[in-house]
VEXGU-482130 format. One line per 2 residues: number of its first residue (from 1); for each residue x, y, z negated of C-alpha. Coordinates in nm, 4 decimals. Layout:
BEGIN
NUM	X:Y:Z  ... .
//
This chain:
BEGIN
1	-0.1818:-0.3216:0.8347  0.1694:-0.3915:0.9075 .
3	0.3958:-0.6295:0.7767  0.7171:-0.6809:0.6063 .
5	0.8890:-0.8471:0.8401  1.0433:-0.6633:1.1205 .
7	0.9924:-0.9582:1.3354  0.6258:-0.9185:1.3344 .
9	0.6239:-0.5433:1.3337  0.8231:-0.5363:1.6495 .
11	0.5898:-0.7597:1.8255  0.3284:-0.5124:1.7650 .
13	0.5146:-0.1917:1.8183  0.6181:-0.3392:2.1637 .
15	0.2835:-0.4120:2.2692  0.1896:-0.0310:2.1188 .
17	0.4409:0.0882:2.3637  0.3081:-0.1093:2.6597 .
19	-0.0424:0.0536:2.5634  0.1424:0.3885:2.5973 .
21	0.0469:0.4719:2.2281  0.1758:0.7525:2.0836 .
23	0.1137:0.7394:1.7028  0.1294:0.4127:1.4530 .
25	-0.0875:0.4789:1.1244  0.0693:0.2413:0.8876 .
27	-0.1659:0.1313:0.5986  0.1066:0.1210:0.2975 .
29	-0.0597:-0.0252:-0.0265  0.0784:0.0462:-0.3704 .
31	0.2229:-0.3210:-0.3861  0.4497:-0.2263:-0.0601 .
33	0.6124:0.0333:-0.2906  0.6670:-0.2724:-0.5438 .
35	0.7384:-0.6046:-0.3194  0.6406:-0.5766:0.0229 .
37	0.8971:-0.3074:0.0875  1.0042:-0.4257:0.4226 .
39	0.7027:-0.2442:0.5698  0.8103:0.0736:0.4410 .
41	1.1944:0.0005:0.5505  1.1278:-0.1301:0.8874 .
43	0.8394:0.0173:1.0614  0.9995:0.3735:1.0984 .
45	1.3055:0.2686:1.2913  1.1432:0.0045:1.5344 .
47	0.8597:0.2855:1.5844  1.1296:0.5059:1.6947 .
49	1.3004:0.2674:1.9173  0.9826:0.2561:2.1233 .
51	0.9008:0.6149:2.1020  0.6182:0.5551:1.8434 .
53	0.5621:0.8304:1.5627  0.5308:0.6663:1.2335 .
55	0.2368:0.7829:1.0364  0.2016:0.7146:0.6722 .
57	-0.1654:0.6314:0.5125  -0.1821:0.5319:0.1437 .
59	-0.4547:0.2987:0.1483  -0.6493:0.2133:-0.1376 .
61	-0.4037:0.4145:-0.3430  -0.5639:0.4445:-0.6948 .
63	-0.8362:0.2381:-0.6091  -0.9752:0.5166:-0.4083 .
65	-0.8841:0.5898:-0.0901  -0.9833:0.3817:0.1924 .
67	-0.9778:-0.0067:0.1455  -0.7469:-0.2611:-0.0030 .
69	-0.7906:-0.1394:-0.3034  -0.5725:-0.3092:-0.5584 .
71	-0.3628:-0.0409:-0.7775  -0.0236:-0.1184:-0.9153 .
73	0.0035:0.2255:-1.0437  -0.3357:0.2176:-1.2777 .
75	-0.2309:-0.1485:-1.3744  0.0844:0.0215:-1.5543 .
77	-0.0674:0.3887:-1.6080  -0.4604:0.3112:-1.7592 .
79	-0.4359:0.6582:-1.8447  -0.5058:0.7263:-1.4778 .
81	-0.8053:0.6062:-1.4748  -1.1523:0.8020:-1.3946 .
83	-1.3550:0.7839:-1.7141  -1.7450:0.8091:-1.7073 .
85	-1.9845:1.0128:-1.8864  -1.9996:0.6977:-2.1836 .
87	-1.6196:0.7438:-2.2292  -1.5751:0.3974:-2.0088 .
89	-1.2613:0.3738:-1.8012  -1.4001:0.3169:-1.4352 .
91	-1.2113:0.1137:-1.1782  -1.0408:0.3603:-0.9827 .
93	-0.7991:0.6780:-1.0501  -0.8525:1.0124:-1.0797 .
95	-0.6871:1.2527:-0.8039  -0.7096:1.5543:-1.0534 .
97	-0.5176:1.3715:-1.3117  -0.1557:1.5157:-1.3124 .
99	-0.0201:1.1414:-1.3398  -0.1753:0.9951:-1.0502 .
101	-0.0865:1.3350:-0.8391  0.2461:1.2999:-0.9363 .
103	0.2862:0.9109:-0.8316  0.1439:0.9983:-0.4961 .
105	0.3825:1.2716:-0.4437  0.6864:1.0113:-0.5358 .
107	0.5344:0.7824:-0.2599  0.5218:1.0680:-0.0039 .
109	0.8757:1.1174:-0.0831  0.9790:0.7809:-0.0235 .
111	0.8083:0.7505:0.3194  0.9941:1.0304:0.4290 .
113	1.3062:0.9069:0.3109  1.2416:0.5949:0.5130 .
115	1.1667:0.8481:0.8250  0.7810:0.8722:0.8181 .
117	0.6843:1.1664:1.0424  0.3412:1.2262:0.8991 .
119	0.1317:1.2012:0.5936  -0.2280:1.1349:0.6091 .
121	-0.5047:1.1752:0.3249  -0.7149:0.9132:0.3906 .
123	-1.1132:0.9571:0.3393  -1.0909:1.1943:0.0279 .
125	-1.4305:1.2380:-0.1276  -1.6326:1.3351:-0.4260 .
127	-1.5715:1.1505:-0.7690  -1.9221:1.1527:-0.8681 .
129	-1.8449:0.9847:-1.2139  -1.5396:1.1171:-1.3537 .
131	-1.5910:1.2968:-1.6868  -1.1946:1.2580:-1.7681 .
133	-0.9812:1.4781:-1.9459  -0.8420:1.6334:-1.5969 .
135	-1.1880:1.7071:-1.4676  -1.3079:1.8242:-1.7360 .
137	-1.0549:2.0752:-1.8222  -1.0566:2.1806:-1.4393 .
139	-1.4384:2.2702:-1.4570  -1.4174:2.4351:-1.8192 .
141	-1.0981:2.6634:-1.6358  -1.3143:2.7269:-1.3060 .
143	-1.6686:2.7683:-1.4303  -1.6220:2.8388:-1.7663 .
145	-1.8588:2.5193:-1.9255  -1.8326:2.2063:-2.0560 .
147	-1.8758:1.9285:-1.7495  -2.0618:1.6801:-1.9687 .
149	-2.3608:1.8886:-1.9999  -2.3631:2.0649:-1.6544 .
151	-2.6524:2.1091:-1.4230  -2.6618:1.9089:-1.1111 .
153	-2.5963:2.1573:-0.8795  -2.2693:2.3073:-1.0271 .
155	-2.1465:1.9873:-1.1138  -2.1993:1.8866:-0.7237 .
157	-2.0116:2.2104:-0.6247  -1.7444:2.1099:-0.8396 .
159	-1.7008:1.7659:-0.7442  -1.6919:1.8883:-0.3489 .
161	-1.4474:2.1727:-0.5010  -1.2156:1.8743:-0.6332 .
163	-1.1736:1.7412:-0.2796  -1.0393:2.0585:-0.1522 .
165	-0.8153:2.1237:-0.4300  -0.6713:1.7862:-0.4043 .
167	-0.6180:1.8320:-0.0213  -0.4476:2.1574:-0.0804 .
169	-0.2147:2.0122:-0.3644  -0.0692:1.7293:-0.1540 .
171	-0.0486:1.9338:0.1711  0.0945:2.2264:-0.0519 .
173	0.3499:1.9510:-0.1802  0.4541:1.8288:0.1613 .
175	0.5274:2.1594:0.3149  0.7421:2.2751:0.0222 .
177	0.9509:1.9781:-0.0151  0.9284:1.8249:0.3664 .
179	0.8152:2.1226:0.5889  0.8784:1.9124:0.9415 .
181	0.6057:1.6409:0.8100  0.2535:1.6777:0.9610 .
183	0.0157:1.6501:0.6967  -0.3192:1.5291:0.7955 .
185	-0.6655:1.4522:0.6506  -0.9856:1.2709:0.7835 .
187	-1.2974:1.3848:0.5499  -1.5878:1.1898:0.6532 .
189	-1.9609:1.3458:0.8095  -2.0965:1.2559:0.4761 .
191	-1.8945:1.5038:0.3106  -1.8754:1.7847:0.5776 .
193	-2.0002:2.0251:0.3306  -1.6390:2.0473:0.2385 .
195	-1.4829:2.0814:0.5900  -1.5089:2.4739:0.6333 .
197	-1.2851:2.4908:0.3076  -1.0584:2.1928:0.3931 .
199	-1.0196:2.3439:0.7322  -0.8475:2.6852:0.5604 .
201	-0.6039:2.4914:0.3647  -0.2531:2.6944:0.4804 .
203	-0.0282:2.3714:0.4570  -0.2646:2.1279:0.6413 .
205	-0.1939:2.0647:0.9879  -0.4558:1.8178:1.1361 .
207	-0.8223:1.7606:1.0294  -1.0577:1.5108:1.1412 .
209	-1.3503:1.2891:1.0696  -1.4929:0.9121:1.1485 .
211	-1.8362:0.8893:1.2673  -1.8583:0.4943:1.2012 .
213	-2.2039:0.4476:1.3472  -2.0912:0.1093:1.5482 .
215	-2.3120:-0.0757:1.3122  -2.6289:0.1226:1.3374 .
217	-2.8503:0.2349:1.6275  -2.8071:0.5743:1.5911 .
219	-2.8351:0.7679:1.9143  -2.4648:0.8154:2.0143 .
221	-2.5359:1.1612:2.1738  -2.5771:1.2748:1.8099 .
223	-2.2318:1.2702:1.7687  -2.1766:1.5740:1.9952 .
225	-2.2862:1.8747:1.7552  -2.0577:1.6916:1.4391 .
227	-1.7767:1.6717:1.6906  -1.8553:2.0848:1.8030 .
229	-1.8701:2.1567:1.4758  -1.5361:2.0397:1.3320 .
231	-1.3823:2.1443:1.6586  -1.4760:2.4808:1.6174 .
233	-1.3491:2.4846:1.2642  -0.9884:2.3641:1.3848 .
235	-0.9826:2.5776:1.6438  -1.0357:2.8883:1.4316 .
237	-0.8193:2.7590:1.1515  -0.5315:2.6552:1.4195 .
239	-0.5768:2.2561:1.3180  -0.5066:1.9651:1.5187 .
241	-0.8559:1.8118:1.5466  -0.8445:1.4259:1.5375 .
243	-1.1445:1.1943:1.5513  -1.1383:0.8147:1.4935 .
245	-1.3192:0.5413:1.6624  -1.4462:0.2364:1.4895 .
247	-1.2908:-0.1124:1.5356  -1.3355:-0.2766:1.2018 .
249	-1.6401:-0.4369:1.0642  -1.8536:-0.4317:1.3533 .
251	-2.1186:-0.7030:1.3542  -2.1801:-0.9676:1.6397 .
253	-2.3762:-0.7776:1.9302  -2.3016:-0.4441:1.8267 .
255	-1.9559:-0.4530:1.9982  -2.0658:-0.2338:2.3070 .
257	-2.1324:0.0577:2.0623  -1.7403:0.0665:2.0428 .
259	-1.7510:0.1607:2.4004  -2.0809:0.3778:2.3834 .
261	-1.9184:0.5685:2.0845  -1.5827:0.6125:2.2690 .
263	-1.6913:0.7714:2.5679  -1.8405:1.0238:2.3652 .
265	-1.5387:1.1024:2.1643  -1.3293:1.1040:2.4794 .
267	-1.5658:1.3416:2.6413  -1.5480:1.6152:2.3801 .
269	-1.1903:1.6051:2.4101  -1.0289:1.5727:2.0565 .
271	-0.6153:1.6804:2.0127  -0.5680:1.3263:1.8793 .
273	-0.8226:1.0033:1.9306  -0.7231:0.7251:1.6968 .
275	-0.8711:0.3970:1.6002  -0.9006:0.1875:1.2928 .
277	-0.7885:-0.0513:1.3098  -0.4993:-0.2642:1.4905 .
279	-0.6926:-0.5504:1.6549  -1.0158:-0.5177:1.5086 .
281	-0.8752:-0.5581:1.1557  -0.8457:-0.9502:1.2026 .
283	-0.7337:-1.1492:0.8978  -0.9042:-0.9450:0.6629 .
285	-1.2189:-0.8692:0.4958  -1.2903:-0.5714:0.7445 .
287	-1.2475:-0.7460:1.0317  -1.4953:-0.7569:1.2990 .
289	-1.7228:-1.0754:1.3599  -1.5653:-1.1075:1.7277 .
291	-1.2444:-0.8847:1.6765  -1.1075:-1.0146:2.0206 .
293	-1.4343:-0.8775:2.2080  -1.4174:-0.5627:1.9761 .
295	-1.0475:-0.5063:2.0579  -1.0815:-0.5431:2.4432 .
297	-1.3370:-0.2492:2.4362  -1.1147:-0.0291:2.2045 .
299	-0.8086:-0.0719:2.4451  -1.0059:0.0215:2.7520 .
301	-1.1066:0.3476:2.5540  -0.7702:0.3721:2.4455 .
303	-0.6377:0.3431:2.8363  -0.9201:0.6009:2.9590 .
305	-0.8223:0.8524:2.6697  -0.4174:0.8435:2.8206 .
307	-0.5218:0.8413:3.1780  -0.7284:1.1810:3.1166 .
309	-0.4256:1.3313:2.9625 .
//
């Protein structure tokens, strides 16, 4: 989650270096571009000093992507909100809206200027209830029909296509303006219907998913076909394949599931292995019930992953 104070940033990054970590993915919220700007300004330089590659995630941007949803942009640009079929604004932005896309692109320019080496499109997922002018115009252009009265199946396909087109738009922008920037996205298992099309996006470098099963009792071996499917798509399209380990919101008594899932992830050998989030996301509403124990298991897995290189 980072910090605006470089003293605290250095403390964490020094520890990451001692753990032999390669990348740090910084959760940059919209407010960090407005008020807590030290997080963006100091992280890349300090990370570089410790040999760690800085990557930016826009956490909660447009009240859509990831957690921490508090959109400064939507406060100032209400025209960016989603609009329901009833004509009422929804409390999240629309990634089909050109104004919203432009702001994300501006934020990408800012983090690149500060020295971030990758940009991560965080969990894009279908917007099931947006009928704003931008969504309706896209549906009309692609299908020659009115989104408001469309049957469920074409509507579902449209929502999925919007995910693909959003990732394509951002990845294409990044490669055109910042060709050395690594473009990354994580598409959740519940949205695996779009994996294949996302994997074909020319400007996308890195594709992964997050099987966050820590708080259920699903057999961890059922992860294997999911991992195999995405790995094959990444190999066929020349993408880097990454996977996430859950170390957030882990309920008391489920901590050992972190270890069980992590062992499967490491066994399947993705190109990159990430943990969300640092120290069990302590100090947030998404913290683990026992962040110390959860983090202990995560660190054990990170060490194991490095040792098999």
